[in-house]
Every structure is written in structure tokens, then in C-alpha cells.
N, C-alpha and C positions, 0 to 999 in steps of 0.2 A: 473280507472280515476276518481272515485267518490271523492277521496281525493283532487283532483284538484279543483273541485267545492267548496269544503269546504274551501280550501285555499282562494279562491276568496272572500268568505263571511267574513272570519276572518281577512283578511289583508287590508281591506279598510282603508286607512289612511286619516283622515279628518282634516280640520282646520276650526275653527270659523272665519268668515269673519273679517278681521282687527286685528286678534289676531295671536300669534305665532303658527306655525304648531304643532299639537299634535295628538297623536293617541286617537280617540274618541270611546268609547265603545257604542254599540247600546243602552245600558241601560241609557246612558246620553242624548240621542237625545231629549227626552220629558221632561227633567228636566229644571227648572228655566224659564218657559214660563211666561212672564209678562202679563200686561193688565188686564182687568176686567174678573172675573171668569166666567161670563155668556156669554162672547163674543167668537165667533169663533177664534181659534188660527191657524195661518198659519206657517208651517215649510217648507222651501225650501231646497232641496238637489241638489247642483250644481255639475257638472263634465262633462268633455268632453265625447263624445260618446266612449263607451268601457271601461270606468273607473270603472264600477261595480255598477252603481246606481240601476239597476234592481235587482242585486244580493243582495244588501243591503236591498232593500224593501222585497225581499223574506225572508231574514234572520229575519227581524222584524216580519213578519207574522208567521214564524216558531217558533220564541221565544214566541210570544203571545200564540200560540196554546199549548206551553209547560208550560204556567202558568206565564210568565213574562208580564209586562205592565198591571198589574191587574186593573189599573184605567179605562181601556177600556173593556166593555162587548161585544162590536161588533167591528170588524175590516173588512173593505171592501177594496179590492184591485182591481184597474182597469188599464188595459194596454191601454193607450190612443190611440195607433195606431190601436187598434182593435175596441174600442167602438166609434171611430169617423167615422167609415166607413158606417154603416147602415143609410140610409136617413129616419129613422123612428123617431117617437116621443114617449117619455116615461114619465111616472110620476115618482116621487121620489121612490114610492113603487116598481115600475117596476125595476128601476135602482138597488135598493138594494136587493130586494127579488125575482126577476125573472132573471135579467141580471146576477147578481153575484152568488147567490146561492138560491135555492128554498127550503124553509122549507117544511117538509112533512105535517105539519098541523099547524094551529094557525097563519097564515101569518098576518091576520088583527090585532090580539092582539100584535104580535111582533112589527109590524109597529107602533102601538099606543104607545108602550113602548119606542121605539126609539125616537118618536116625543117628548115625555115627558122627556126624559133623554139624550139630545144631548151631554152632557159632557162626556158620557160613550161611545161615538162613534168616531172611527178613520177612516177617508176616505183617501185612498192613490191613487193618480193619477200619474202613472208612465209614463214619457215622455210627459210632459205638452205641449211642443212646437208642438207636432203632433196633438193636438186637434183643432187647428185653422189655418187659412190661413195667419196669421200675418197682415191681412188687416182689417178683420171684426170679432170682438168677441162680439156677441150680448148680449144686456142686457136682464135680465130675466123680462119679462113684464106680466107674468101670475098673475092673481088676487089671485089665491090660489095655489102657486107654489108646495106645498107638494103633491097636488092631481091632478092638471092640467097637461095635456100632453105638454111636451116641447122637444126640441132637446137636445142632450147631452151637447152641448155647452151652451145652455141657462140654463140647470140645474146647470152646474158647475159655471156659472156666478152668479146664485142665491145663491149658497153656498158661493162664495167669497164675494158677496155683503151683506151677512148675512141676506138675505131674506128667505133662506131655512135652516132649522136645525141650527139656530144660537146657538153657544155654543159648537159645535163639534170641533174636531181637524182635520185640512187638512194637508196632507203631499204631496207636489208636487215635482217631480224630473224633472230637465231640464238641458239643456246643457249650456245656457247662462242666466245670471241674468237679463239682460235688457229685454229679451223677457218675463220673468215672471213679473218683476216690471211694465211693460207696462200695465198689466191687473190686478195686485194685488196691491191695494193701501197701505196695511200695512202688513209687514212680521214680525212675532214675533221672528223667529230664522232662520239663514242661515248657512248651513253646506256645505263645499266644499270637494269633494273627489279628492285627488291630486295624487293618484296612488302609486305604489310600490317604496320603497327605493331600492338601490342596493342589500342590504342584503335580502330583501323580494323577489326580483327577483330571486336570487340564490335559496332561499328556495322553491319558486314555481316550478322552473325548476327541482330541486332535487326531489320534491314530484311527479312531472309529470312522471319522469323516474324511480321512486322508484321500485326496484325489477327487472328491466331490465338489461341485461348484459352490456349494454353500458351507464349506468347511469353517471359515472364519465366523460367519453369521451364526452357525450352530453353537459354537463355543460361547459366543457373546450372549445368545439367547438363553442358554442354560445357566450361565453365571448371573444373568439378570434375575432369574428365579432362584433366590438364595436358598429357599427351603429345599428345592429339588437338588440344587448343587450340593447342599450339605449331605443329602442322602447318597450322593455319588461316592462317598467314602467307602461304601460297600460295593465291591465289584459287580455283583449281580444287579443291584439297584442302578448302578451307573449304566449298565447295558440296557436296562429297561428305559431309562430316561433318554438315552441316545436313540433307541429304536423309535420312541414316541416323537422325539424332536425331528428325526428324519421324516417320519410320516407327516408331521405338521408342515414342515418346510416344503415337502413335495406337493402338498395340497394348496400351497400358497398362503397359508395362515401365518400369523406373526406373533402368536402367543402360545404359551404352554399352560396346562392346568396348574392350579396353585397348591393342590394338596395331593397326598398319596392316593386317596380314594378316587379323586377325579382322574388321576393319571391312569389307574388300573381300570376304571370304568371306561375310559377312552380306549385303552389297550384292548379290552374285551370287545368293545364296539367295533374297533378297526379290524379285529380278527373275523367277526361274524357278519357284520352288516354288508360289506361289499359282495359277499357270495350268497346273500339271503334273497329268496324270492317270496312272493306273497304266499305261495303254497307251503313254504318251509318255516314260516315265522312261528306258528304254533308248535310245531315239532321241535324247533330249536329252543323255544322257551321251556318246554317240558324237559328236554335233554339237559339244558343248563341247570334247571332246578334239581334234577336227579344227580348231576355231577357235583353240585354244591352240597347236597346231602352226603354224598360219598366223601367229599373233602372234609366235612365236619366230623363224620363218624370215624374216619381213619385217624384224624387228628386227635380225637379223644383217646385213641389207643396208642398215640405217639407213633403213628405210621404214616408213610406217604406212598406206599405201593401195595398192590394187591394182585391176586391171581386173575388173569383176564377172564377166565370162565365164571368168575363170581360177579362180573358186571351184570346189571339187571337186564340189559337188552342189547341186541346187535346195534340198534340205532344210537344208543348212548355211547357205545364203544367207538363207532364210526365218527360220531360227532366230536368226541374227546380227541381222537387221533387226527382228524381232519383239520381241526382248528388249533392244534398244538398244545392242548391242555394236558394231554397224556403223552408219554413216551413209552414205546413197547420195549420189552427185553425178553430174552429166552433163557430159561433155566437149562442147565446142561442135562444131557441124558443120564439117567441113573445107571450106575455100573452094572447092576444085576438085571433090571427090567428093560432098559433101553428106552424107557418112556421119556417124552419131552414135554415140558410145560412152558407156558408163556405167562408173562406178567405185564402189568402196566403201572407206571409211576407218574406222579404229577411232575410236569416238566420243570417246575420251580416251586420253592417253598412259599414265595410271595403269592403266587397264583393260588396255591392251596389255602393260604390265609384269607385271601380276598373272597374265594368261593365259600369258605367256611362262614365268613361273616354274612355273605349273601344268603346262605341257608337260614341263618338266624332271623333274617328279615322276612324271608319268603315263607318259612315253615309255619303253617297254621297251628300245628300242635304246640309250638313254643309261644306261650301267652305273653302279653306285654309285661305282666308283673314279674315273670320269672327271668326276664331278659337281663336284668342287672347282675345276676350271678355270673354272667359270662365276661364281665368287665374285670380288670386287674386291680381294682382298688376296693375290695370288700372289707368287712370288719376284720380285726386282727385274728379272730378265732378261725376264720376261713382261710384255706390255702388258695393262693391265686392260681388261675389257670394260665400256664405260661408256655406250653409247648407250641401252640399256634399263637405266638406272642404278639402278632400284628392284628389279630382278630378284633380286640377292643377298639383299636383306632379305625379300622375299616367299618366296624359296626356303627360307631358314632358318626362317621362321615356319611355312610349310606342312609342313616336315619334322617339326615338333613338334606338329602338329595331326592326325596320321593317325588318332587314335581319335575325333576330333570328329565327331558325327553329321552336321553340315552338310557337312563335307569328304567323308565317306563317301558322302553322297547325290549328290555330283557325279561320282563315278567308280565303275566296277565292277572296277577294277584290284585286284591282289593287295596286301593290306596289308603282307605280309612284305617285298615289294620296297621299300616306303617305309621299313620298319624298317631294312633294310640301308643305305639311303641316309642315314638319320638317324645311324646308327652311324659311317658314313664321315665325316660332318660333325663329329661329336664328336671322332673320332680326329684329324682334320685340325687342329681348333682347339687340341687339347691339344699338338700338335707345333709350333704356330706360335711363332716367337720374337717374342712380343708387344712386348717392350721395344725391338725393332729396327725396328718398323714406322714408316713416315713418318706425319706427322699425318693426311693424307687417308685412308690405308689404315686407320689406327687408328680413326678416326671411323666408317668403313664397317663395321669389325668390331664396334664398339660398337652400331651400329644393328642388325646381324644378331643379336647376342646379345640385345638388347632384344626383338626380335620372337619369339625362342624362348621367352621367359618362363621360362627355366631357371635356377633358383637356383644350381645347380652351376656353370653357365657364367659367371654373374654373378660368383661368388666366385673362380672360376679366373682370370678376366681381371683382376679388381680386385687380386688378390694379386701380379700380374705386371707391373703398370704401373710404369714408371720414375718416380722421385720428381720429376724435372724434366720437365714436359710443356710443350713449345713448340708453339703454334699460330700463330706469327708469320707474317703474310701469308696465312693460310688463312681463308677466309670461314666464320664459324661462324653457321649458321642457327639459329633457335629450336629445331627438333628436335635439331640437333647438341648444343646446350647442354643440352637435357633429358637425353639419353642419357649425356652426359659426367657431368652432375651425379648421375645415378642410380648410375653405377658408382663415382664417387669417394666418395660417402657410405657405400658398403658396405665401403670399404677401411679397414684399420687403419693404413695408412701416412700419412705427412705429404707434402703435395705443394706444389710451386712451379709456378705457371702463367704462361706468357707469352702474353698475349692481344692483343699489339700488332698493329694493322692487320688485325684479324679481323672487323671490322664487327659485332661482338657488340652486341646491343641492351641497353638499360639494365637491363631485368628479368633478362636472362641474366647480366649482370655481377654484379648484386646477388645472384643465387642462388649463383653459384660462389664469390664472395669471402666469402659468408656461411657457407660450410662450415667446420666447426671444424678439419678436417685440411688445409685449404688455408692454409698458414702465410705464404706470400708470393705476390705477383702483380705482373706488369707489364701495363699496358694503355694504350690511347690516353689521353693526358693530358686531352683535352677530355671523353672519355667518363667518366673517373674523377671529374673535378671536377663534371660534370653529375650523376653518381650521388650524390656527397656533398651537393650542394646540395639534391637531392631528399630525401635522408635527413634533412637539417637541417629542411626544411620540414615533413616528416611527424613530426618530433621522435623519430626512431628513433636516439637518441644512442648506444645500445649497439652497433649495427651500424656506425654512423658511426665510432666510435672504433676498433672492431676492424679495419675496412677501411683506415683511415688508418695503422694500425700495420703492416698487411701490405703496403701499397703500396711498390713499389720503383721508383725513378726513375733511379738511378745505373747506367751512364752515360747521359746524356741528350744527344741530338743535335737541335739546332734547324735545320730545313730551310726552314720557311716563316714568314711573319709570324704565322700562326695558332699555330704552336708557341710563339712568344714571348708572344703574347696569353694562351695557355693557362697558360704558366709564371707570368705575372703574376696570373692568376686564382687559381692555386695559392697564391701568396704572400699574396694578399688573403684567401684562406680561412684561411690560417694565422693571420693577424692577428686575424680574427674569433674563432677558437678560443682564442687566447691571452687575448683580452679577454672571453671568454664568462662572463657572470654570471647566466645563467638557472638556475633551481632544478634542472632535470633535466640540465644540461650542466656538466661540470667542465672547467676550463682545461687544455689540453695542446698539445704541439707535434706537427706532422706529421713523422713520422720520415723520410720521403722527402726532405724539405727539409733536415733536420738531417744526413742521411747522404749527400747528393749530393757526390761527390768529383770527377767528371769531367764537364765541360760542353763540347760541341763546337758551334761556330756555323758554319753553312754555308748562308747565305741567298743568296749570289751577289751580283753587282754591282748589280742593279736595286734590291733592297730591303736590301742589306747595311748601309749606314750608318743608315737609318731604323730597322731592326730592332735594330741594336746599341745605338743610343742608348736604346731602350726597355729592352733587356736590362740595361744598366748601372744603370738605376734600381733594379733588384731584386737585383743581385749580392750586396749586403750581407746579404741574407736567408739565404744559404747558408754557414753558419759552417764547414763542413768542406771547402769547395771547394779541391781541391789542384791541379787541372789545367784550365786554360782554353785551349781550342784554337780559334784563328780561321783556321787554314790550311785552305782548301778548294780543291778542284780548279777550281771556277768563280770563285775569287777574290772575297772579300767586299768588298774595296775600302773599308774604313772610313776610310782617309785620316787626315789630321792632326786633323780634328774628332773622329773616333772615338777616336783616341789620347789627345787632351786630356781627353775625357769619362771615359775609363777611368782615366787617371792620378789623377783627382779622388777616385776611390773606393778607391785602393790601400790607404789606412790601414785600411779595413774588411776587407780580404782577408788576414786574419792566417794562414790555413792554406795559401795558394797556394804550390805548389812548382814548377809548370811553367806558363810563359806563352808561348804560341806565337802570335806576331803576324806570321808569314810571309805574304808576298804580299798586302799590304794597302795599297799605295800610300802608305806613310808617308814623309814627307820630313824634312829637318832640323828643321822647325817642330815636327812631332809628336815627333821623337826628343828634342828639348829638353824638351818637356812631360813625356815619360815619364821622362827622366833625373832631373829634379827630384824626382819622387815615388817612384822605384824603391827608394830606401833604406827606405821605409816598409813594403815587402813583406818582412817579417822572416823568412819561411820559404822565399823563392824560391831554387830550386836551378838551374833551367834557364830561360834566356830566349832565344827565337829571333826574330830580326828579318830572317830570310832573305828575299832577293828583294824588297826595298822600294826606295826612292829616297833613301836616306840618304847624304849626302856627308860631307866632312871636318868640317864644323861640328857635325853630329850625332854623329860619332865622338868629337870632342873633348869634348862634353857627357857622353857615355857614359863616356869615360875618367876624367873627373873624379869620377864617383860610384862607380866600381868598388870602391875601397878601403872604402867605407862599406857595401857589400853583403856582409856577412859570411857569409851562407848560400849565396851564388851559387857554383855549381860549373862550369856550362857557359854560354858566351855565343856565339851564332851570328849573325854579321853578314855572311855571304858573299852574293855576288850583289847588292851594292848599288852605290853610285857613289863609294866611298871610294878615295882615292889613297894613294900612299906616305906622305904627310904624316899623314893620319888613322890609318893603320896604325901608324906610329911612335908616335903619341900613345897608342894603345891598348896597344902593347907596353910603353911606359914605365910606364903605369899598372899593367900586369900584374905588374911587379916588386914592387909594394907589396901584391900580393894572393896570398899563398901558398895561400889557400883555394880559388882557382879552378884547376880541373884541365884545362880545355880552352877555347881561344879559336879559333873557326872564322872565318877572316878573308879567305879567298880572294875577290878581286874582279877583274873583267876590267880595271879601271882601275889596278891595282897592278902594276908591272913584276915579272916572274917573279923577276928577280935580287934585288929588294928583299924579296920574300916569302921566298926561300931564306935571305937574310941574317937576317931577323927570326926565322925558325924556328931558325937556329943559335944566336941569342941566347937563345931560350926554347923548349924542346922542347914546351911545352904548346900552342904555336900550330900549328893544322892548316891545311894548304893544299890 
């Protein structure tokens, strides 16, 4: 199984925040760190629990020990859930050279060298959110923080505030960025671990079962259980599913549990039952109930570890260690007292979640009516409980498993109590305003419903979903997609889905858009084109055609060069489809291209001209384009070159009604080019050239063509450099244009008296 650990290290798929997903090598993590050379650099690695953040950190340490990352002479790695436990105070020297590793000799000289060369030091804090209580993260108030004694929290605060070891590199791992950014004012680099792709899942499973007689059948069995396979995107979940599959196949069984709850119920049963005797049944049930209570109360404090001497009894401690629920660890001896302490931590976050949910079921003090507050879809006023984020799903699943013999064997509690709690859950879900839930709460509800395996609840929710479901900006993991797909396909309604910026993988996108009752969808353009190219390669022309008909692009806002590149790919795909002469493929148009009516361009000054010149090349492909908007807060600055390029394609933009070229640094040169071609825009109603650099010559050229622009209703040339001369020319031309309703002409270079006079001559002039 050693190769499995190696796989976890190698297959961490990362993405820089705000960028396209990409595989990131560990060697790239410390590259391109900006800021001043002498300031502390902060790198944050984000990822859900079980994504492999700790494995990645271990890989960095291992690579450094093998000679990589030579910019660092010292690397210190701290597990936050362990170092946050002792209520002791340490100096920085203690933290580095006693707590982490104790040199055989020369501690004083080594510490002095570290203080003088902070840029050569990497400090890794794994599990940052476990260092504090989310309410109070103290400031470092020590007058000499390098030598004064502080709590661990105060020391880390001093490092972040650059009061201690300023110039070092800090690497923090955490589950959620808001919890880090709450305490860290400046982050130099953010990396997110997003889990395994479907291909990597298969590779992991194959490696896990490598050399075993049922290797092929194991992969086949897991893939047949699509929900469990979707959860294998998480490395830790993948390991659990593989372990359970191995157990099932060794016992000669041919099926896996269908939900997460039943997976972990079977996992716990496989741990305990084989070694259980009649004499130990009662003791095991009591120990498990105690352990479940510990899991819950630690979770409430956002913790997963505790001092071993705080465990309630020797029996509970032995039970937890014997069956692998707890892992032991030792705190280092304190420099002054030489005392040694021991701690215990839950072996896995999923186990703690499962046991926490079990406690809510078994605890008599938790009444059935108060149970619903532990779910993640309360009213808007209440804050969701999300540190033990899998508890609501396990809770819902366990409430519907009360007659299961495995479940009954774990407890000697009254089944009627569980029945009451199940009825409370049913009543609560029936009263929920499902169509008013935000996307995150809706997904959590769908997961809970899935875990119950209740057909009644499936139908109840499916009938109450609103037809327009938006997951804009909400990360959709493979399990999210699976439960959403399961509910949608049970509904008789038709749905429109917004999947933009949801990080949905290609398989998930394919599954959702392939549903008959999903009649339209929006998604990332690059993801959609990638899906279509894949369908084309596999010759799945039926789904290709259906998905192209459902795809909605309008309105489209281009913010990056990649957006323009993706739009070009879409047009190229259209040309391929129109010219398709294969036997299985009939020629047709992509409706999203045909129906695009509004296109916004907001690339900013750096890439504005470059991107716009590329966009102009494909504008003719959009026959229904009515609104082209180049007015962006960051100013695109397409200038005269962009204006000239655009004017050359005016004859092809037959449907264009609104053209907004505001704030684009267009001068008289560009205005002249535009004016020459403007009459060819036969449908143009509104033209805005607000806040450019057009002078009287440009105004004169515009004035000449106004009578020929029969469809024009509004012209905005305010905030340019037009004087009274240019304004007079525009006014004179306006007399020949009864079709124009409004001319917005105010310019700081036109005397106010002249403006007033012109407005008196023609009321259509706005000042």
C-alpha cells in the first residue's frame, strides 16, 4: 500500500485562484513570489478536508530533504492541531529548536544564524484553522518576540504581522480562504487543491489493488457505484472506498453500500464486529457512544485532537486506539521542565464527522425538536454549522437506518427515540421553502435527501425545485453533480441551469446537459467547447447536437484573453459543424452563436487592443448581435487602431442597434475611420463615444454622416475635446436629421453660453 501514499502525493491537482485549473508541480509553489525581498512571504494552500493538503506539505518537506528548494536552509513543519493543545508558553527558539527538532549541539549559534538569515527559512503551519477558536486570535504584544515567551497563537500572530523573523516564508494550509484572510492581511500566493480527475481516480484505485487477484473487478465494482466513485475525487474518500471494496471482495460479496452513511456504518462494523465477543458487546457500545460524544464536542470547538489524559477512561482510550479511531502522538519535552505529554487525534476527519452524527442520534439530552438546528440549511438569520460539514448528511442517513441490524448492533439505545427524531426531520423538510434556498444550502439538502434513500423525500424535493437553478460561482464537486442529477431526472419539470464559474468537470457537465428535462444551460465557454470536442471525437453526435441547442451564451462578457480565445474556438466549431459531411453528422448551426445579442468587452488597458483585434475577426459570425459594449471601468483603450479595425467590419453587423465605444482613447483619426463606415450600420440606434479624445475635426466628420444614418436615435459625444466650432457643426447637421431624438454634447471645452444657445436652437441637444 506504500504506492497509494505516493499516488496521493503525486496527484494533487492544484489551481491558482482566479486562473484556469492546471496541474501544479511542487517545484512551482515558491516561484514568482512578489513583494519586497526583505518582507515575509505568505503562501496559502486551500482545499476541503481530505484533499491532500497534509500530504502535499509532507512532499515539500521530503523534496527539500532530497536537495530541492535550495533557497531554504531551514524548513520547519508544524501540525496545528497538535501544537495548539498545550497551554504552555514558548519562545521562538523553543518553537523551532525544541518543539520541532532539537540539535545535538550549537543551538544558540543556529538560532542566531536563523535570526540573521530569515529569507532562508520556510515555516509550514498545516491546518491553520485549528490554531484558533475563530473568535480571538491574539496580537503578539511581546517587546522582544524572538526571545520572550508567548503562546503558540501569539507567536504565529507575530510571524504574520512581520514582528518576528521578518523575511521568512510562511506556508499555511487551510480549508477555507475566508478563515485565513480574516487574520492574514496580505497573501502573496494562493493555491487550491481540487482533487482527482476521473482518470486519476481510476489510477489511484488500480494502484491500490495492484497485484491482488481481484484488481480489475474492484475498479469495475467501484465505477458501477457512481455515487461512491464520484466521492473518490477526494483522496481520503478514495482510500475509504478502496478499503471497503477490498473487505467486500474478500468476503465474497458482490455489491457495495449505496450511500456514504452505509459505507461508514459498514466500515465501523468491519472494525469492531470481527474482534467482538459477547462479553465485550456492552462495553464496546458504551465506549463508542463516549467516543461519539468526544467527536461532537471537539468538533464544536473546531478541534480534532485532545490531550490523552483528558479522555474519560482507560477503556475508551484503549477502544479508540485498538480500532483505529484515534491516533496517538507525543508532545515534545518542554525545554525547562523536561515534561512529556501525549495527545490523541481522530484518525480521519470523516470518522469524526460520522461519530459526531452518531452522537446526535444516540444522545438522550438532544431532544428530537432541537435536532434540526444541526442541519446546514437553517433560516437566513442563523449561521450554518460547517466545521463538521458532513454531519448533516450522516445525521439524515442514520435517522433512516434505525432498523438496520448493523446500526442496532452499535447501540443499546431506545429505537423509539430515533423514530421520533426521524419524524422530526421529515416534518422539517416538508416545511422548508425549497425554492427559496441559496445554491449552497440547496446542495446540502440534496445530499441529505440522497443519504436517506427515501423515495418520498426524493419526489417531494424534485417537485418543489424552481425551474431556473443557478449555481453561478458555486463550486460543484463530482458528488454535488451526482445528487443534483439524481434529483433532476426524477422531476417532471423542465429546468434551466446556470453552471458558470462552478468548476464542474467535463463528465458532470455531460451528465447534466444530457438530461431531457434540462432544456437550456449556461456554463464556462471553455468547458462547453471542451465537452463538444470530446463528443465529436467519440462520435456522440446525438448528445453533441442536443447540447449545442441547449447552450445559452447571451449576454456574454469577455474579461480575459482566454474568453476571446474561447469565443474564437466556438466560432471555429460552428464552421466545422456547418461543413460537416460525415455520415453520422448532419450540418447545423450552434444556436448560442445565432442568438447572441449582447456582447460586453472588458479586458482592460493591458490586453484591450490585442484582445479586441482578435474579437473583431469573429464579430461577423454573430448575425443577431444587437449590443456591442466596450465601456469598461478599467478602460479598454482600443484607441484609433481598434476603431479602424472595427469600422472595417461594420457592413457585416446588420443587426447592431447599440454601439458603446466610451472611454477608449479614440482621437480624431479613429473618429474619421468610424464616421466613414457608420452609415453601413443599417440598424444602429444608439452610438456612444463618451469620454474619448475627439476634437473638432472628428466632430466635423461625424456631422457629415449623421443624415445618412437613418436608424440613429441617440448620439453621445460628451466629455471629449470638442469646442464650440465642432458643436455648431453637429447642431447644423442635426437640423437635417429629424430621426435623431437626442444629441448629448456637453464638453468642458465648449463655453456654457454656447451650449445654452445651441440647446435653444434645438431642444434635442442635452447639456
